[in-house]
N, C-alpha and C positions, 0 to 999 in steps of 0.2 A: 890940141886933139886932132885925131883926123875926121872931118864931119862925115855924115852921114851916107852921102852920097861917093863919097872919097872911098869911105870904107865899102860899101858895098860894090864900084869898079873894081877895088884891087880879088875882091873874091870871086868874081865874076869872070877875072881873067884865068882863074882857076878851074871855070867849070865844067870841064870836061873830067877833073879828077886825075888822079894819078895815072901816069903812062906808061908806070913801072913800077914794079916791088922795090927799087932801089929809092925814086922818087915816093913814094905813099911811106916807106919805115925811115926818110928821113924827116917826112910830116910830124910822123909820133916819135922821133926819138931827140930827147933833152940835146940841145948843145952847151952854150955857155952858162954856169950860173948852175951848176948842178945843187950846192948848199946854200941854195938862196933862200930855199925855206926851214924854218927850225923841225924837228923831227923827233917825232914818237917811237917809243918800244913797243916792245909785242904786246904785256898787259893794256896798256890805255888803248889799242887798235883794236883790240879782240873788244873792249867795253864797248867803244865806238859802235864797231860791225855788228856788235848783240842789240845796242840801242836802235840803231838803223833797221834790222833785220827782223828784230823781234819783241824788243822793249815791253819785257813781263810779260805775262798772262793774260794782259786785262785789254777789253775793248771788243773782244769777238766772242764772247756768250751766248749770243743768238744764234749760233749754228746749234747748240745743245737741241733747243726749240725747234729749229730751222728742220733739221737734219736728223733728228733723234739722238739720245745718248751715246746707244752705241755705234753708228755710223760716224759721228763725230770723234769720236776716239780712235774708227778707225782711219780716220781722214788725217788725224795726227800723226799717226803713227807711221802711213803708209804715203801722204801726198807726200814728204820729202825725199823719199826713194826716188819717186818719178819728178819733181819738181827742186827741189832744194842743192838736191847733190849733183844733178847736173849743171846747175846753173854755177854750183860752185867750183866744178870740175873746169868748165867752160873759164871763170873769170881768175883760177890758179894758174893756167897755161897762158892765156894772153898778157898776164901780172907776169908772168916768166919771160915773156916775150918780147913786152913794149912796157917798161916798165917807168911811164910816163903819165904827169901831169894832166888830167882829163880825161884820164882813162878809156872808158868804153867809148866815149865821142873820137878821139884819135884814133882809136882801135877801128871802128868803122869809117871813119874817113880814110886809113889805109888801106881799106879791105875794098871799100866801094869807090872813094873819090870823095870830091866836095859834097856833090848834092846828098848823099845821105848820112856823110857824115854831118853835113848842116845840119839834116833833121835831127839824129840823133841828140845832138845839142841842145836845138832849140825847142824840140819835146820835151825833155828832158829838164832841163832848165827856167820855162814856161809853166810847166808843168807842176812844179814844185813850186813855184806860187801857192796853188792850190793845195797843195798836202801842207806847206807850212801853216796856210791859213786856216785848215782844219784843224791843226794842231792848237791852232791858236785859241781857235773857236771851243776845242774839249777843256783847254784850261779854264776857257771863261765859266763855262758850265761847271765846272769843277766848283769854281768859286761860289757861284749860284746855288749849292748844295748846302754850302757853309753858312751863306749868309743873302738872303733875296734881294735881286739888282733891281731897281727902283725904275731904269728905260733900258731898253736896248743900247741906247748912245753910251750907257756905263760901260754893257755888258763887251761892248766893239771897243771902249777906251782899256778895260783889262786884258781882252786880246791883243790889243797893240802892244800893251806893255810887256807881254811876255814875249811877243814876238821881236821888241827892241831890245831885251836884257839878254836873250839869246844873240842878237846881232852884236850887241856889247863882248858879249864872251867869245865870239867867233871871230871879231876884228882884234883882241889881245892873244889870238894866237892857239895853236892846236894842243899845245902842250898841255896849256890850261884847261880845254875843253874835254883832252882824251882824260887827265888826270880826276877831272871834275866830274866828269862821268863815269869812273871807274869807284868811284867813293859812293856816290850816291846810288850805284844801280848793288853795291856789294850791301848797302843800307837800307834798300828798299826789298832786299831778295831776303831779309831776317822776319818779316810778316810775314812772309808768303810762304818759308819753309816752316812757322810756325803752327800756318792755318792746313799746309798740307799733312802735316803731322797731327795733327788734333781731328783735324775730317777721316785720317785712317783709321785715326784710334776708336773713333765714337762712331764711326761707319754702320749703318744700318741698312741700307739699297745696294744693291746689285748697278755696280754704275754702268752697265752696260746695257740694259734691260730698260727701254724696249728697244731694238736694235735700231727700228724704221718708227717713224711716229705715223701711228694708225689713221689711214684714211685722208692720207697726205698724197696729192699727185709727185711723180714722178722728180717733175721738175724743177719739185720745192727743193726733196733734198740731193738730188745730182747735178741741179742748177746753181742755186741760192748757194746752197751749204758748200759744194766744191769750190764753189767762187771765193767763199771768206776762207776756205783752209789754203786757197792758192794764195790770197791775200797776205796771209799772215806769215807765209816763208818766203816771200818775193822781197828783191832786193839786195841780193849778196853782189851785184856786181857794183853797184851804187856808189859806193864808198871806192871805187878805184880814179874816182877826179882826185882824189888826195894821196895818192900813189906816191909819191914824192916827199910827201911828209911824213912817210914811215922809214924808219930804221931798216938796211936790209931789205927792201921790197919784196926781189924774189925769192927770200929764204920766209919771210915773216908773212906773205900776203896767203900763200895757201897754207899755211899752219893756224894763223887765224884762220880761216876759211873750216879748216877740218873741225875747228874747235869749238865753233857757234853754229855750228849746223847741227851737233846731238845736244849740243845745251840748251839750243830753242826746244826742241823736241821734246828733252827733259821738262823743262820748265815750264810748257805748254802741259803736258801729258797730266803730270802730277798733282798741279792744284785742280787741273778739272776734275779731273778724277774723285779726288779728297770730298771736291765741294759735292759731288753726283752721288756720293755712299755717307755723307754724314747729313743730308739737305735733301736729297731727291730733287722732286717738285720741277723735273726738269721743263714740265711745260712752261715754267715761270721763266725759266732763264732768256735774260736779255741783255745788252751792254749795262756793264758794273755790277752786273748778281751777284760775282764774286766780292764785292764790299758787302752786300746783302746777307749773302753768306757767312761769311765773318763776323758780323753781328750774332747771328745765329749760333755758330758754333764757341765763340768766345766772348761774347759779350760786347759791351761798349769800345772796351780798350783795342780789343782785337780789329774789332770793324774801324777804328778810325785808324789803327796802324796800317790797315789796309786799303782806305781810302787815301792817306797820306802816299803810301805804293805806288797808287795808279796813277796820281795826280805827278808825282815823280817821275814815273815811267814814259808820260806823257810828255813831260819836260824834254825828257832826255831824248825821245822820239825826233819833238820839234830841233834841238839843238843837233842832231847828227843829221836828218835833213837838210837843215841847213848848210853845213857846214861844207856836206857832199855838193850842194846845188850850186855854193856861191863860187866854186873853183872853175862852173864850166864857161860862163862871160868872161871871168879872167885868162880861159885857155884860147875860147873862143875869139878874144882878143886879140892875142897874141896872134894869130893863126889871121889875123886882118877881116874876120868878119865881123866884129861892132869895132866901136870906138877906141881908140890905142889908150885911153885912159882909163881904162877899166882893168888895163893889165897891169898898173902899178902896183909895187908893193907899199905898203906903208913902212917908214924909215926906222922905227923901231922893232915892229911886231912881226915885219918881215912877211904878211897879211893881203890878199887884195882889198883892201878896207872898201875901196870905192865899189868894187861889183858886191860887194857884202850890202853896204848902205842901199844902192841901188832894190838887188831884190828882197831887201826888208821893206823897202817903199811899194814897191808893188804887193807885198805880201798881206802887209795891213790894209791896201785899198780892200782886199778879199776875205776880209772878215767879216765883213756884212754878211756872207752867206752862211748857208746851215753844213752840217758836219756832211749829212749823207750827199746832198747837191754836189759837192767840193770832190770827195773822195772817188764819187760814181764815174766821173768825169777824169778822173787822174788816172783810175785804172786805165783806159784806154792808152794813153801816153805812156804810162809803164809797161805793158805789156809791150807797144810796138818798138821803144829803146830796147828791151833785153832780147826780143828777136832780134832786132838788128846786131846784138851783141854776139849772139848764138853763132847768126850767118857769117859774121865777122871772121870768129874763130874758123868754121869750114871754109870758108875763101882763103884764110891766110895760112890754112894747112898746106895748098898749093901752091899761093904767091910768094910765100917766105920758107921752103921745103927746107931749104939748106941753113936758116937761120937757127942759131942755139936757142934751147926752151930751157930752162928751170925745170918745168914739170910737164908731164905731157899726159893728155887725156886718155888711158888704158883702154886699149882690146880695137887698136888699128881703125880701120875707114867705120867696122860695124859699131865699134865704141862710140866714135864721134857721129854719124848719124841720129845712134842714142841720146846722145846727150843735146842736140840740136833739133831733135824732131822730136822727141814727148816731149819739154816742156813747151815746145811752138802748139804741139797739137790741144794739151791743157790751156792754153791760152788763148787760144781760138772757140773752145767751147766754152770757156769762162765771158768770154765778150759775148760770144752769141745768146747765153742766156741770163744776161746783164737786162737791168729795167730797161723801159723804154725811152725813159729821159735820157738815161746815159749812151743809147742806142743813137741817139739824134745828137745829142751834145758833143761825144766824145769824137766821132768821125767829122765833124765841123772843126773843133780844135785840132785834129791833126790835119786839118786843111790849109789852114794858117800857116804851117812848115812853107809846102811848097808853091801858095800862094806870097811869101815876101820873098821864097826866093826867084820865082819868076820876075818880079816887080822890079827886084835888082836888077834881072838879066837884063830887060826891058830899059833901065835907066842907063846899063852898060854899053848898049850899043848907042842909045841915043848921044850919051856923050863922046862915044868915040865916031 
């Protein structure tokens, strides 16, 4: 095993970044062992992508009471055009240019050199500890709704069990994870479909009224409400970390993104509109209200089915997030940033088992915190990584102008400017209007990335 100081020495020798595009592309181009991973076909990949980027119509019902029913429906319809579609287009082009394990981390490194590449990998990997922990806590909270938990320690233990189960599945390989996700998603959408049909059939209210909540400050509607809409439509670049585990990635990545964006819009819009038509009571909508509405629309059987669907979707969110994140320490180890042992593949399952187990242990530690605390801080890390991905696309359009691309963002210079700048502006707006706690801890967490990098640089100069 390479010791930590030796690892830092190695990557500090590359501190100045790529000196030329040929060096940068070499960093992000797979060499030998292209078939070192198992691969999944388009259908399970679409299921994993949907599970990560959408995960069903659960968890964001508070947008209705915060922004108003009409504005919430408009957000669900319009935000993808200015946010999801640009992120998907950028990811599709980069996947065709550099279909390499590590995805956006290696794209950023190829575009901007070692420093910013390290930030993209470090921020996303360590930030995902927060997200996986949040999903583990949510599953424990769902369990508590079925049977009271006697103590905080029991709640933590249940969250740890869910995280550990997901880690075990990830060690077993992407085929198992992808196929299981496909089956569970199809099953969980059955009660959602029944709920949607019954809601429209028994509808008594106009779902778009009122457009805005009366006597509410604009900051709540266009700040908190819009931030929730951005949150539910984020993450389209994240599964690029497993790009070498997808069959024909240059072809299937753009196809998967093209399927998931409209699928996410439909699975958000229709159940929310159906619930508003059948139940109304928009002021009472909060996290988990779709389950409450299901009890009112279809009785205990539909209510429990929707509860089960919400639990399954949260489990799949956790599973796909763990899958994406654990490939980052693997690829960063391959590049010399982390101990070499993290780049070892399991002999039987061909998965980065050690990277998965390390990530799992750190996630379990964070399940002691609340969901809102974890997600608020993680939003800053997700935004920073997504913006680096967008600007990497812009820079590599110039540095790798002659490199072949399977897909190109349309519109020339104007098109790529819109793809990069519009989501960046929305990210900036959402972060500026986030709650004061996240505005404190989010930038502090981001500052850890450069701090680790500069500590490593000092260690290198002393050693030499």
